[in-house]
C-alpha positions in Angstrom: -17.9 9.1 11.9 -14.1 9.4 12.2 -14.1 13.1 11.3 -17.0 13.8 13.6 -15.2 12.2 16.5 -11.9 13.9 15.6 -13.6 17.3 15.5 -15.4 16.7 18.8 -12.1 15.7 20.5 -10.3 18.8 19.2 -12.6 21.3 20.7 -12.0 23.4 23.8 -10.3 22.6 27.0 -11.4 19.0 26.6 -8.5 18.4 24.3 -6.0 20.0 26.8 -7.2 17.5 29.4 -6.8 14.4 27.3 -4.1 12.0 28.2 -2.4 9.6 25.8 -4.1 6.7 27.6 -7.6 8.2 27.0 -6.8 8.8 23.3 -5.5 5.3 22.8 -8.5 3.8 24.6 -10.9 5.7 22.4 -9.0 4.7 19.2 -8.9 1.0 20.3 -12.6 1.1 21.0 -13.4 2.6 17.6 -11.1 0.1 15.9 -12.8 -2.9 17.7 -16.2 -1.6 16.6 -15.0 -1.5 13.1 -15.6 2.2 12.8 -12.0 2.9 11.7 -9.0 0.9 10.7 -6.0 0.2 12.9 -4.0 2.6 10.8 -6.6 5.3 11.2 -6.6 4.6 14.9 -2.8 5.1 15.1 -3.0 8.3 13.1 -5.8 9.5 15.3 -3.8 8.8 18.5 -0.7 10.6 17.1 -2.7 13.6 15.9 -4.7 14.0 19.1 -1.7 13.6 21.4 0.2 16.3 19.5 -2.8 18.6 19.5 -3.5 17.8 23.1 0.0 18.8 24.1 -0.2 22.0 22.1 -3.6 22.8 23.6 -2.3 22.1 27.1 0.7 24.4 26.6 -1.5 27.2 25.1 -3.9 26.9 28.1 -1.0 27.1 30.6 0.3 30.1 28.8 -3.1 31.9 28.9 -3.5 31.1 32.6 0.0 32.3 33.4 -0.6 35.5 31.4 -4.0 36.1 33.2 -2.5 35.5 36.6 0.4 37.8 35.9 -2.0 40.6 34.7 -4.1 40.1 37.8 -1.1 40.3 40.1 0.1 43.4 38.4 -3.3 45.1 38.9 -3.2 44.0 42.6 0.2 45.6 42.9 1.6 42.5 44.5 5.4 42.0 44.7 6.7 39.3 42.3 9.6 36.9 42.9 11.6 39.1 40.7 10.8 42.2 42.8 11.7 40.3 46.0 15.0 39.0 44.6 15.9 42.5 43.5 15.2 43.9 47.0 17.2 41.1 48.6 20.1 41.9 46.3 19.9 45.6 47.2 19.8 44.8 51.0 22.8 42.5 50.7 24.7 45.2 48.8 23.8 47.8 51.5 24.8 45.4 54.3 28.2 44.8 52.6 28.7 48.5 52.1 27.8 49.2 55.7 30.1 46.5 57.0 33.0 47.9 54.8 32.4 51.4 56.2 32.8 50.3 59.8 
């Protein structure tokens, strides 16, 4: 039962959405029902929290990469592009002011 629950919790985006509170609540519930020991509950919480954090970071990275690719295809200016243009404009204004 413990392994089945563990495998179920570790699948997909569900893991990325899990909070420590939810994991602790599940472990407490299973411990109270006698389906796992307190030690197993603590191990489950630690493992699921670590994997949840990793899954969340991986998901964020994939979303960022996808958004970046879409913006590139749309040929939209990025913050980096705008900052570069501002720097060039500032430089030109300073040069123009010095020439006067």
